[in-house]
Z-matrix of the N, CA and C atoms (Angstrom, degrees):
N
C 1 1.488
C 2 1.543 1 104.68
N 3 1.344 2 110.62 1 156.37
C 4 1.490 3 116.98 2 173.59
C 5 1.486 4 108.99 3 -94.93
N 6 1.314 5 110.53 4 148.80
C 7 1.511 6 116.74 5 -178.66
C 8 1.551 7 109.63 6 -86.06
N 9 1.233 8 116.07 7 135.78
C 10 1.486 9 121.97 8 176.37
C 11 1.555 10 108.70 9 -78.51
N 12 1.331 11 117.66 10 137.72
C 13 1.485 12 120.13 11 173.43
C 14 1.454 13 110.32 12 -66.93
N 15 1.336 14 115.39 13 146.30
C 16 1.520 15 117.90 14 177.38
C 17 1.527 16 110.63 15 -67.54
N 18 1.274 17 112.82 16 143.93
C 19 1.494 18 119.65 17 178.75
C 20 1.536 19 105.47 18 -80.26
N 21 1.364 20 114.97 19 141.41
C 22 1.436 21 120.69 20 173.81
C 23 1.535 22 108.29 21 -80.87
N 24 1.249 23 114.91 22 144.64
C 25 1.525 24 120.96 23 179.32
C 26 1.547 25 106.33 24 -95.42
N 27 1.310 26 113.09 25 129.34
C 28 1.457 27 119.30 26 175.05
C 29 1.472 28 110.34 27 -91.78
N 30 1.307 29 117.07 28 119.92
C 31 1.435 30 123.74 29 175.46
C 32 1.506 31 111.05 30 -94.23
N 33 1.318 32 115.91 31 122.52
C 34 1.517 33 117.04 32 -178.99
C 35 1.529 34 111.81 33 -72.49
N 36 1.302 35 113.39 34 150.94
C 37 1.493 36 119.19 35 173.16
C 38 1.526 37 113.29 36 -51.11
N 39 1.364 38 118.90 37 128.27
C 40 1.483 39 116.74 38 -177.66
C 41 1.504 40 117.26 39 -63.16
N 42 1.288 41 116.06 40 -22.65
C 43 1.469 42 118.30 41 -179.46
C 44 1.507 43 112.48 42 -65.99
N 45 1.271 44 117.19 43 -27.61
C 46 1.443 45 121.97 44 179.98
C 47 1.533 46 114.19 45 -66.39
N 48 1.322 47 114.42 46 -19.54
C 49 1.450 48 119.59 47 -178.47
C 50 1.529 49 112.42 48 -90.69
N 51 1.350 50 116.10 49 -11.18
C 52 1.455 51 119.11 50 177.65
C 53 1.494 52 113.47 51 -72.38
N 54 1.242 53 117.04 52 141.59
C 55 1.514 54 122.59 53 179.77
C 56 1.506 55 107.90 54 -76.58
N 57 1.245 56 115.49 55 151.91
C 58 1.466 57 122.90 56 175.01
C 59 1.503 58 108.51 57 -68.71
N 60 1.321 59 118.19 58 153.69
C 61 1.473 60 124.61 59 178.07
C 62 1.520 61 107.80 60 -61.47
N 63 1.328 62 120.01 61 135.13
C 64 1.473 63 119.89 62 -178.34
C 65 1.528 64 110.80 63 -70.76
N 66 1.282 65 120.10 64 -27.93
C 67 1.448 66 123.00 65 176.60
C 68 1.482 67 114.99 66 -119.15
N 69 1.251 68 117.46 67 157.15
C 70 1.475 69 122.41 68 177.43
C 71 1.499 70 110.26 69 -73.21
N 72 1.302 71 118.16 70 139.14
C 73 1.516 72 123.78 71 -179.35
C 74 1.541 73 106.79 72 -59.28
N 75 1.315 74 118.86 73 144.39
C 76 1.516 75 124.10 74 -179.35
C 77 1.561 76 104.34 75 -84.53
N 78 1.369 77 113.41 76 146.39
C 79 1.403 78 122.50 77 174.26
C 80 1.561 79 105.95 78 -90.73
N 81 1.310 80 114.19 79 109.14
C 82 1.529 81 118.10 80 -177.61
C 83 1.511 82 113.04 81 -88.58
N 84 1.247 83 118.85 82 -0.52
C 85 1.439 84 122.66 83 177.22
C 86 1.528 85 118.47 84 74.21
N 87 1.282 86 116.77 85 -165.74
C 88 1.498 87 123.11 86 -177.20
C 89 1.478 88 109.89 87 -86.72
N 90 1.404 89 115.36 88 155.91
C 91 1.455 90 120.58 89 174.70
C 92 1.558 91 106.48 90 -74.17
N 93 1.398 92 114.55 91 167.09
C 94 1.425 93 120.54 92 178.94
C 95 1.487 94 111.70 93 -57.24
N 96 1.300 95 116.54 94 -47.56
C 97 1.521 96 123.44 95 -178.80
C 98 1.519 97 109.93 96 -55.38
N 99 1.316 98 115.62 97 -47.99
C 100 1.496 99 119.30 98 -177.82
C 101 1.521 100 111.72 99 -66.45
N 102 1.385 101 116.22 100 -32.47
C 103 1.472 102 119.15 101 -179.11
C 104 1.529 103 108.75 102 -75.55
N 105 1.373 104 118.78 103 -32.15
C 106 1.407 105 121.29 104 -179.94
C 107 1.547 106 111.57 105 -65.22
N 108 1.371 107 116.51 106 -41.59
C 109 1.418 108 121.13 107 -177.52
C 110 1.575 109 111.20 108 -74.44
N 111 1.289 110 116.36 109 -26.48
C 112 1.388 111 120.76 110 -175.91
C 113 1.479 112 114.23 111 78.12
N 114 1.345 113 121.79 112 -168.11
C 115 1.403 114 122.06 113 -179.49
C 116 1.513 115 112.70 114 -62.85
N 117 1.315 116 114.23 115 135.82
C 118 1.483 117 120.33 116 178.56
C 119 1.512 118 110.00 117 -124.45
N 120 1.334 119 115.22 118 172.88
C 121 1.479 120 116.71 119 -177.28
C 122 1.510 121 116.69 120 -72.47
N 123 1.360 122 114.11 121 -20.74
C 124 1.482 123 116.70 122 178.03
C 125 1.445 124 111.07 123 -90.84
N 126 1.302 125 119.42 124 157.08
C 127 1.439 126 116.53 125 179.34
C 128 1.523 127 108.87 126 -92.75
N 129 1.340 128 112.36 127 158.25
C 130 1.497 129 117.62 128 -175.24
C 131 1.569 130 108.43 129 -80.97
N 132 1.331 131 112.54 130 154.69
C 133 1.454 132 119.41 131 179.15
C 134 1.573 133 109.68 132 -102.83
N 135 1.287 134 115.80 133 138.66
C 136 1.417 135 117.81 134 176.41
C 137 1.411 136 115.01 135 -87.00
N 138 1.379 137 120.80 136 146.78
C 139 1.441 138 126.28 137 -178.61
C 140 1.519 139 109.38 138 -134.13
N 141 1.324 140 121.97 139 137.85
C 142 1.449 141 121.67 140 -177.67
C 143 1.460 142 111.20 141 -94.66
N 144 1.354 143 118.89 142 134.29
C 145 1.477 144 123.61 143 176.57
C 146 1.505 145 108.55 144 -109.49
N 147 1.347 146 117.78 145 117.87
C 148 1.463 147 120.35 146 179.13
C 149 1.529 148 111.96 147 -69.99
N 150 1.307 149 115.80 148 -31.71
C 151 1.515 150 116.19 149 -175.88
C 152 1.529 151 109.37 150 -70.21
N 153 1.286 152 115.92 151 -38.57
C 154 1.553 153 119.74 152 -176.72
C 155 1.452 154 112.37 153 -94.68
N 156 1.274 155 118.25 154 -8.51
C 157 1.565 156 125.24 155 -173.07
C 158 1.539 157 108.38 156 47.96
N 159 1.337 158 113.48 157 58.73
C 160 1.450 159 116.47 158 177.62
C 161 1.507 160 109.37 159 -158.70
N 162 1.357 161 111.34 160 176.49
C 163 1.478 162 120.80 161 -177.12
C 164 1.552 163 110.77 162 -113.10
N 165 1.284 164 115.91 163 126.61
C 166 1.476 165 119.19 164 175.73
C 167 1.504 166 110.28 165 -114.48
N 168 1.338 167 120.19 166 159.05
C 169 1.436 168 121.82 167 -172.78
C 170 1.541 169 111.28 168 -126.91
N 171 1.295 170 111.35 169 149.27
C 172 1.467 171 118.31 170 179.15
C 173 1.573 172 110.29 171 -147.96
N 174 1.347 173 115.06 172 143.66
C 175 1.458 174 116.74 173 170.12
C 176 1.504 175 114.98 174 -84.65
N 177 1.298 176 117.69 175 -1.30
C 178 1.423 177 123.44 176 -175.09
C 179 1.501 178 110.36 177 -126.38
N 180 1.347 179 118.02 178 -178.00
C 181 1.454 180 122.55 179 -177.06
C 182 1.542 181 113.65 180 -87.77
N 183 1.315 182 115.19 181 40.64
C 184 1.424 183 120.27 182 -179.19
C 185 1.557 184 112.63 183 -71.76
N 186 1.306 185 116.29 184 152.15
C 187 1.511 186 118.12 185 -177.13
C 188 1.455 187 111.69 186 -126.47
N 189 1.291 188 120.31 187 6.63
C 190 1.515 189 121.06 188 -178.36
C 191 1.541 190 109.88 189 -108.61
N 192 1.299 191 116.82 190 133.88
C 193 1.454 192 123.14 191 177.00
C 194 1.505 193 109.12 192 -66.50
N 195 1.325 194 118.22 193 132.97
C 196 1.489 195 120.58 194 -177.85
C 197 1.564 196 112.45 195 -71.64
N 198 1.309 197 117.75 196 -14.64
C 199 1.435 198 120.41 197 -179.91
C 200 1.507 199 113.34 198 -93.39
N 201 1.340 200 119.81 199 -54.72
C 202 1.392 201 122.82 200 -177.12
C 203 1.555 202 116.19 201 -103.56
N 204 1.338 203 117.57 202 -11.28
C 205 1.406 204 122.64 203 176.36
C 206 1.526 205 112.60 204 79.57
N 207 1.343 206 119.72 205 4.85
C 208 1.446 207 122.43 206 -179.87
C 209 1.528 208 110.19 207 -75.77
N 210 1.275 209 112.59 208 150.53
C 211 1.505 210 119.21 209 178.71
C 212 1.506 211 108.35 210 -82.67
N 213 1.304 212 115.22 211 114.56
C 214 1.475 213 118.59 212 -169.60
C 215 1.590 214 108.01 213 -103.93
């Protein structure tokens, strides 16, 4: 008899096993500098804050959450 080649095992991507967040992320708003300058031609970039479980926005390369002050 001929031997059958071993089947390869497909391992699913680990992220698919993670549960969805139980609550919707909070909108933490704009940073103080972005609020001061008002609307500008470029769009704001969103940043995740682990402490606040929310997303804050800035037009610039800022790294501090406007709510808790943590470096995100």
